[in-house]
Residue frames as qw, qx, qy, qz and C-alpha x, y, z in Angstrom:
[[0.388, 0.771, -0.081, 0.498, 20.75, 148.25, 73.40],
 [0.382, -0.821, 0.278, -0.319, 21.40, 149.11, 77.03],
 [0.916, -0.295, 0.251, 0.103, 22.89, 145.70, 77.71],
 [0.777, 0.427, 0.066, 0.458, 25.29, 146.12, 74.77],
 [0.073, 0.868, -0.161, 0.465, 26.27, 149.56, 76.02],
 [0.579, -0.708, 0.341, -0.219, 27.09, 148.31, 79.52],
 [0.949, -0.010, 0.193, 0.250, 28.95, 145.29, 78.17],
 [0.559, 0.650, -0.038, 0.513, 31.04, 147.73, 76.14],
 [0.207, -0.843, 0.256, -0.426, 31.63, 149.95, 79.20],
 [0.844, -0.460, 0.269, -0.051, 32.53, 146.90, 81.32],
 [0.886, 0.240, 0.102, 0.384, 35.00, 145.70, 78.70],
 [0.290, 0.791, -0.133, 0.522, 36.53, 149.19, 78.60],
 [0.495, -0.757, 0.301, -0.304, 36.90, 149.25, 82.39],
 [0.955, -0.173, 0.202, 0.131, 38.46, 145.77, 82.27],
 [0.728, 0.462, 0.006, 0.506, 41.06, 146.85, 79.70],
 [0.025, -0.845, 0.179, -0.504, 41.67, 150.11, 81.59],
 [0.726, -0.616, 0.257, -0.163, 42.22, 148.13, 84.82],
 [0.941, 0.044, 0.135, 0.307, 44.63, 145.70, 83.15],
 [0.481, 0.671, -0.084, 0.558, 46.62, 148.61, 81.74],
 [0.301, -0.820, 0.235, -0.426, 46.75, 150.29, 85.15],
 [0.894, -0.397, 0.208, 0.016, 47.83, 147.06, 86.83],
 [0.850, 0.288, 0.055, 0.437, 50.63, 146.60, 84.27],
 [0.232, 0.765, -0.152, 0.581, 51.87, 150.17, 84.63],
 [0.576, -0.727, 0.221, -0.301, 51.72, 149.87, 88.42],
 [0.958, -0.165, 0.139, 0.188, 53.75, 146.65, 88.27],
 [0.675, 0.489, -0.029, 0.551, 56.40, 148.26, 86.06],
 [0.005, -0.793, 0.178, -0.583, 56.67, 151.36, 88.20],
 [0.751, -0.615, 0.144, -0.191, 56.83, 149.37, 91.43],
 [0.948, 0.033, -0.009, 0.316, 59.91, 147.44, 90.25],
 [0.379, -0.706, 0.223, 0.556, 62.13, 150.49, 89.98],
 [0.515, 0.790, -0.115, -0.313, 63.33, 152.12, 86.81],
 [0.017, 0.653, -0.732, -0.195, 66.69, 150.36, 86.48],
 [0.557, -0.067, 0.824, -0.079, 65.36, 146.82, 86.56],
 [0.619, 0.489, 0.613, 0.021, 63.25, 146.98, 83.44],
 [0.397, 0.914, 0.063, -0.046, 64.59, 150.01, 81.57],
 [0.311, -0.790, 0.458, 0.263, 68.32, 149.84, 82.22],
 [0.593, -0.143, 0.726, 0.319, 69.00, 146.98, 79.81],
 [0.599, 0.713, 0.333, -0.146, 67.61, 148.63, 76.68],
 [0.097, 0.851, -0.391, -0.336, 70.81, 150.24, 75.41],
 [0.296, -0.326, 0.852, 0.283, 72.54, 146.94, 74.51],
 [0.544, 0.429, 0.719, -0.062, 69.37, 145.87, 72.72],
 [0.353, 0.836, -0.026, -0.419, 69.70, 148.81, 70.33],
 [0.027, -0.568, 0.737, 0.365, 72.75, 147.08, 68.81],
 [0.277, 0.046, 0.956, 0.087, 70.66, 143.97, 68.13],
 [0.526, 0.530, 0.251, -0.616, 67.80, 145.70, 66.27],
 [0.647, 0.233, 0.653, 0.318, 67.13, 143.71, 63.09],
 [0.439, 0.644, 0.384, 0.495, 67.87, 145.59, 59.89],
 [0.342, -0.760, -0.149, 0.532, 69.54, 148.43, 61.79],
 [0.320, -0.194, 0.419, 0.827, 71.46, 149.54, 58.69],
 [0.045, 0.497, 0.679, 0.538, 68.24, 149.76, 56.70],
 [0.268, -0.831, -0.459, 0.161, 66.64, 151.74, 59.51],
 [0.389, -0.562, 0.082, 0.725, 69.61, 154.08, 59.55],
 [0.232, 0.102, 0.564, 0.786, 69.22, 154.64, 55.82],
 [0.117, -0.632, -0.639, -0.422, 65.49, 155.42, 56.07],
 [0.396, -0.891, -0.174, -0.137, 65.54, 157.25, 59.42],
 [0.543, 0.430, -0.389, 0.607, 68.97, 158.82, 59.90],
 [0.029, -0.403, 0.494, -0.770, 69.84, 159.20, 63.56],
 [0.737, -0.383, -0.368, -0.419, 67.23, 156.73, 64.86],
 [0.733, -0.140, -0.542, 0.387, 69.69, 155.26, 67.34],
 [0.188, 0.142, -0.319, 0.918, 70.43, 158.67, 68.86],
 [0.484, -0.328, -0.135, -0.800, 66.68, 159.37, 69.11],
 [0.810, -0.285, -0.499, -0.115, 66.08, 155.99, 70.77],
 [0.571, -0.062, -0.503, 0.646, 68.86, 156.65, 73.31],
 [0.078, -0.233, 0.137, -0.960, 67.41, 160.11, 73.96],
 [0.663, -0.350, -0.317, -0.580, 63.97, 158.57, 74.51],
 [0.771, -0.216, -0.556, 0.224, 65.42, 156.01, 76.95],
 [0.339, 0.054, -0.390, 0.854, 67.16, 158.79, 78.88],
 [0.313, -0.302, -0.052, -0.899, 63.96, 160.87, 78.96],
 [0.764, -0.353, -0.430, -0.326, 61.88, 157.97, 80.28],
 [0.682, -0.146, -0.529, 0.485, 64.49, 157.15, 82.93],
 [0.117, 0.158, -0.248, 0.948, 64.58, 160.80, 83.99],
 [0.510, -0.346, -0.211, -0.759, 60.76, 161.01, 84.15],
 [0.802, -0.314, -0.505, -0.054, 60.53, 157.82, 86.23],
 [0.535, -0.049, -0.460, 0.707, 63.22, 159.10, 88.57],
 [0.098, -0.257, 0.069, -0.959, 61.38, 162.40, 88.89],
 [0.663, -0.381, -0.337, -0.549, 58.09, 160.71, 89.71],
 [0.019, -0.397, 0.780, -0.483, 59.81, 158.55, 92.29],
 [0.020, 0.126, 0.951, -0.281, 57.74, 156.62, 94.77],
 [0.400, 0.372, 0.347, -0.763, 54.55, 158.57, 94.01],
 [0.304, 0.235, -0.656, -0.650, 54.22, 157.02, 90.55],
 [0.167, -0.212, -0.960, -0.070, 52.25, 153.92, 91.64],
 [0.077, 0.527, 0.601, -0.596, 49.83, 156.09, 93.61],
 [0.238, 0.460, -0.194, -0.833, 49.44, 158.42, 90.63],
 [0.194, 0.030, -0.867, -0.457, 48.61, 155.44, 88.42],
 [0.100, -0.421, -0.889, 0.149, 45.74, 154.41, 90.66],
 [0.120, 0.564, 0.283, -0.766, 44.43, 157.99, 90.91],
 [0.264, 0.334, -0.501, -0.754, 44.41, 158.19, 87.10],
 [0.160, -0.141, -0.958, -0.192, 42.75, 154.76, 87.00],
 [0.025, 0.504, 0.723, -0.472, 40.00, 155.91, 89.36],
 [0.213, 0.543, -0.001, -0.812, 39.35, 159.08, 87.37],
 [0.241, 0.216, -0.730, -0.602, 39.25, 157.14, 84.10],
 [0.098, -0.269, -0.958, 0.027, 36.90, 154.55, 85.55],
 [0.118, 0.573, 0.506, -0.634, 34.57, 157.26, 86.85],
 [0.228, 0.457, -0.313, -0.801, 34.66, 158.93, 83.44],
 [0.213, 0.026, -0.884, -0.415, 33.76, 155.69, 81.65],
 [0.049, -0.426, -0.868, 0.251, 30.96, 154.89, 84.10],
 [0.140, 0.573, 0.248, -0.768, 29.63, 158.44, 83.83],
 [0.248, 0.317, -0.544, -0.736, 29.71, 158.30, 80.04],
 [0.164, -0.164, -0.957, -0.172, 27.84, 154.98, 80.19],
 [0.025, 0.522, 0.692, -0.498, 25.21, 156.48, 82.51],
 [0.210, 0.531, -0.043, -0.820, 24.70, 159.55, 80.33],
 [0.248, 0.176, -0.754, -0.582, 24.47, 157.40, 77.21],
 [0.077, -0.311, -0.943, 0.094, 21.97, 155.11, 78.94],
 [0.126, 0.570, 0.443, -0.680, 19.88, 158.11, 79.89],
 [0.251, 0.432, -0.360, -0.788, 19.95, 159.38, 76.30],
 [0.179, -0.015, -0.921, -0.344, 18.94, 155.97, 74.96],
 [0.013, -0.457, -0.834, 0.310, 16.01, 155.75, 77.38],
 [0.153, 0.592, 0.216, -0.761, 14.88, 159.31, 76.63],
 [0.282, 0.437, -0.467, -0.715, 15.10, 158.94, 72.84],
 [0.118, 0.087, 0.982, 0.116, 13.54, 155.49, 72.70],
 [0.401, -0.234, -0.461, -0.757, 10.14, 155.31, 70.96],
 [0.382, -0.057, 0.654, -0.650, 7.39, 155.01, 73.51],
 [0.017, 0.258, 0.937, 0.235, 4.87, 152.21, 72.90],
 [0.340, -0.182, -0.160, -0.909, 1.49, 153.62, 71.95],
 [0.398, 0.106, 0.743, -0.527, -1.54, 152.73, 73.97],
 [0.047, 0.233, 0.866, 0.440, -3.99, 150.64, 71.98],
 [0.343, -0.086, -0.061, -0.934, -7.28, 152.31, 71.11],
 [0.596, -0.242, -0.698, -0.316, -9.25, 149.10, 71.56],
 [0.024, -0.202, 0.657, -0.726, -10.99, 149.15, 74.87]]
């Protein structure tokens, strides 16, 4: 049971680290390189007319979301990659701590083997 728990925690830390690495890579490139070309792609969305019929104003909302993300990335500036690694460290400590507490609970709640009466 403990081995399965720590395999699960290790897999969680691995996925958390991959996500942090990807976000760090995106934020290190600068906001215009990977986010600036999204507006022309809105015109190429498949079934855009159908989307407009089901969700009126989706294009305006998408443009607003692009503007908000660009503003947020500009506001974070050069500190964003450092902030990603601080959040990664806190998340990793939280996962390891949760694994340790769960391990402790498993050990404490495990049935103790009874001593045999034959002697």
